[in-house]
C-alpha positions as CSV (number, residue, x, y, z in Angstrom):
1,M,185.3,-50.3,67.0
2,L,182.0,-48.5,67.8
3,S,179.7,-49.9,70.4
4,P,176.4,-51.5,69.2
5,S,174.5,-48.6,70.7
6,A,176.0,-46.3,68.0
7,H,173.4,-47.5,65.6
8,R,170.6,-46.7,68.1
9,R,172.2,-43.3,68.9
10,A,172.2,-42.4,65.3
11,G,168.4,-42.4,65.5
12,G,168.0,-39.6,67.9
13,P,164.9,-38.8,70.0
14,G,162.0,-41.2,69.4
15,C,164.3,-43.9,67.9
16,G,162.7,-47.3,68.4
17,A,159.5,-45.8,69.9
18,S,156.2,-47.0,68.6
19,A,154.2,-44.7,66.4
20,G,153.0,-42.6,69.4
21,S,152.9,-39.0,70.3
22,V,156.6,-38.7,70.8
23,S,157.5,-40.1,67.4
24,S,154.9,-37.9,65.6
25,Q,156.1,-34.8,67.5
26,W,159.7,-35.6,66.6
27,R,158.7,-36.0,62.9
28,A,156.9,-32.6,63.0
29,I,160.0,-31.0,64.6
30,R,162.3,-32.4,62.0
31,R,159.9,-31.3,59.2
32,A,159.9,-27.7,60.7
33,A,163.7,-27.7,61.0
34,R,164.0,-28.9,57.4
35,A,161.6,-26.2,56.2
36,E,163.6,-23.5,58.2
37,A,166.9,-24.8,56.7
38,A,165.4,-24.6,53.3
39,S,164.2,-21.0,53.9
40,V,167.6,-19.8,55.1
41,L,169.4,-21.5,52.3
42,T,167.3,-20.0,49.6
43,P,168.0,-19.6,46.6
44,S,170.1,-22.7,46.9
45,P,168.4,-26.1,46.5
46,P,166.7,-27.2,49.7
47,P,168.6,-29.5,52.1
48,C,168.8,-33.1,51.2
49,D,166.2,-35.4,52.8
50,L,168.9,-37.9,53.8
51,I,170.1,-35.4,56.5
52,F,166.6,-35.1,58.0
53,D,165.8,-38.8,57.5
54,A,164.3,-40.5,60.6
55,D,165.7,-43.9,59.7
56,P,168.6,-44.5,62.1
57,D,170.0,-47.5,60.0
58,P,173.3,-46.6,58.4
59,D,172.7,-49.3,55.9
60,R,170.0,-47.1,54.4
61,L,172.8,-44.9,53.1
62,R,174.1,-47.9,51.1
63,S,170.7,-49.1,49.8
64,P,170.2,-49.2,46.0
65,E,167.8,-46.2,46.1
66,V,170.5,-44.0,47.5
67,T,172.7,-43.2,44.5
68,S,176.1,-41.6,44.5
69,D,174.4,-38.4,43.3
70,A,172.1,-38.5,46.3
71,C,175.1,-38.9,48.6
72,A,176.9,-36.0,46.9
73,E,173.8,-33.9,47.3
74,A,173.6,-34.8,51.0
75,L,177.2,-33.8,51.5
76,L,176.8,-30.5,49.7
77,S,173.6,-29.8,51.7
78,L,175.4,-30.6,54.9
79,H,178.3,-28.3,54.0
80,R,175.8,-25.5,53.1
81,L,173.9,-26.0,56.4
82,L,177.0,-26.0,58.6
83,F,178.7,-23.0,57.0
84,H,175.6,-20.9,56.6
85,P,175.6,-17.7,58.8
86,W,172.7,-18.7,61.0
87,P,170.8,-16.0,62.8
88,C,171.7,-15.7,66.5
89,R,168.4,-16.9,67.8
90,N,167.1,-19.5,65.4
91,R,164.8,-21.9,67.2
92,H,165.4,-24.7,64.7
93,L,169.2,-24.6,64.7
94,P,169.6,-27.2,67.5
95,V,167.4,-29.6,65.6
96,V,169.3,-28.9,62.3
97,L,172.5,-29.6,64.2
98,H,171.1,-32.8,65.8
99,C,170.1,-34.1,62.3
100,A,173.4,-33.1,60.8
101,Q,175.3,-34.9,63.6
102,R,173.1,-38.0,63.2
103,F,173.8,-38.0,59.5
104,L,177.6,-37.7,60.1
105,L,177.4,-40.7,62.4
106,R,175.3,-42.7,60.0
107,A,177.6,-41.8,57.1
108,A,180.7,-42.8,59.1
109,L,179.1,-46.2,60.0
110,A,178.0,-46.8,56.4
111,A,181.4,-45.9,55.0
112,A,183.2,-48.2,57.4
113,A,180.7,-51.1,56.8
114,A,181.2,-50.6,53.0
115,G,184.9,-50.9,53.4
116,E,185.4,-47.3,52.1
117,L,187.4,-46.6,55.2
118,T,189.8,-48.8,57.0
119,E,188.5,-50.2,60.3
120,E,190.7,-47.7,62.2
121,E,189.5,-44.7,60.1
122,G,185.9,-45.8,60.4
123,G,186.3,-46.3,64.1
124,R,187.8,-42.9,64.6
125,A,185.2,-41.1,62.4
126,G,182.3,-42.9,64.0
127,A,183.6,-42.4,67.5
128,A,184.2,-38.7,66.9
129,A,180.6,-38.3,65.5
130,Q,179.1,-40.3,68.3
131,Q,181.0,-38.3,70.9
132,L,179.9,-35.0,69.4
133,L,176.3,-36.2,69.3
134,A,176.4,-37.4,72.9
135,Q,178.0,-34.2,74.2
136,S,175.6,-32.0,72.3
137,E,172.6,-34.0,73.6
138,R,174.0,-33.9,77.2
139,E,174.3,-30.1,76.9
140,R,170.9,-30.0,75.2
141,Y,172.4,-28.0,72.4
142,G,172.4,-25.0,74.8
143,D,175.4,-23.4,73.1
144,A,174.2,-23.7,69.5
145,R,177.0,-21.6,68.2
146,G,179.7,-23.7,69.9
147,C,177.9,-26.8,68.7
148,L,177.8,-25.5,65.2
149,V,181.6,-24.8,65.2
150,A,182.3,-28.3,66.7
151,T,180.1,-30.0,64.1
152,R,181.9,-28.1,61.3
């Protein structure tokens, strides 16, 4: 089973902070990364907002406003983001990867909580996503290419 901190870890930088300068800076960084992701994926549809969502709560993925079509769109966007041939020096790639890893963790937690995965499967998927996110953060996404391969 995942630790209680898994939910907080899914929130990323600024999680739980009051609406101060760090939170607003993190929102701006996420918006810029989403815009960059949209530009490199053109002419495909832009990446799904669920991937760049600041809400760390995995229950948000199971809320009534998140339809199965929205989940399918998020998974398709995630696939397109992770398998896109990113330029070698893309300043937003680490943020895109962070958001993708957070989304994977939130999705694993939501699927386990909804009973769509067995407890063992949910625990493995969530633990793998949490470990990947923690390792990438420890390394400060320094090897963006290696991080991209690991996230795939």
